[in-house]
C-alpha positions, 0 to 999 in steps of 0.5 A, spaced: 208 261 849 201 259 852 197 254 847 190 254 848 184 250 844 178 255 843 171 251 843 166 252 838 162 256 842 167 261 843 169 261 836 162 263 834 161 268 839 168 271 837 166 272 830 158 273 831 158 277 837 165 280 839 166 281 847 171 277 851 171 271 845 173 276 840 179 279 845 181 271 846 182 271 838 185 278 837 191 275 842 192 269 838 192 274 831 197 278 835 201 273 836 201 273 844 198 266 844 197 260 840 191 257 838 190 249 836 184 247 832 182 240 829 178 239 823 172 236 827 172 243 831 173 247 824 167 242 821 163 244 827 164 251 827 162 251 819 156 247 820 153 251 826 154 258 822 151 255 816 145 252 819 143 256 824 146 263 823 145 262 815 153 264 813 154 263 806 159 258 803 164 264 801 164 267 808 165 260 811 171 259 806 174 266 808 173 264 816 177 258 815 182 262 811 182 267 817 183 262 822 188 258 819 192 264 819 193 264 826 191 257 829 195 251 828 192 245 826 193 238 830 190 231 828 187 228 834 190 222 837 186 217 841 179 218 842 176 220 849 170 219 852 170 224 858 163 228 857 158 223 856 152 228 856 155 231 850 160 227 846 161 232 841 165 236 847 170 230 847 173 233 840 175 239 844 179 235 849 182 230 844 184 237 840 187 240 847 191 233 848 194 233 841 196 240 841 199 240 848 194 245 850 195 249 857 188 251 856 181 250 854 177 256 853 170 255 853 163 257 855 160 250 855 158 248 862 160 240 861 167 242 860 167 248 865 165 243 870 171 239 869 176 245 871 182 241 868 183 235 863 190 232 865 195 238 866 190 243 861 186 248 865 179 249 863 176 257 863 171 261 860 174 267 855 173 272 861 177 267 866 182 266 861 183 273 859 184 275 867 189 269 868 193 271 861 194 278 864 197 275 870 202 271 866 204 276 861 209 281 862 206 288 862 210 293 858 214 298 862 215 305 860 222 308 859 
């Protein structure tokens, strides 16, 4: 099964605006892909939703429960310092390494500029969905 890390911006977009980020989350909820997440990523999502988008604490707890139902939580190991412009982006790389992810799905320009992190591909939600369509077998009729 394809394993991915979904960046903070994609998670927030999925739950606030829909579109391709929501389609990526729907694939995980349907069991077609596996998402790995870390505590630092979940903390950042909740912090942004609370401060910038004014989500109530009850809604944040519900979101954590929903994400917990389809995402595997990992504990990042060694710190990395690849993205100098925005050190918080390194938490995404650490999670991907710890979770042995195949992809990082992000809208972040600094991460996208890398294209790869070791064996991990870095793609936008749209790029990832196109790649997923190519990789997953299509259903055949009778």
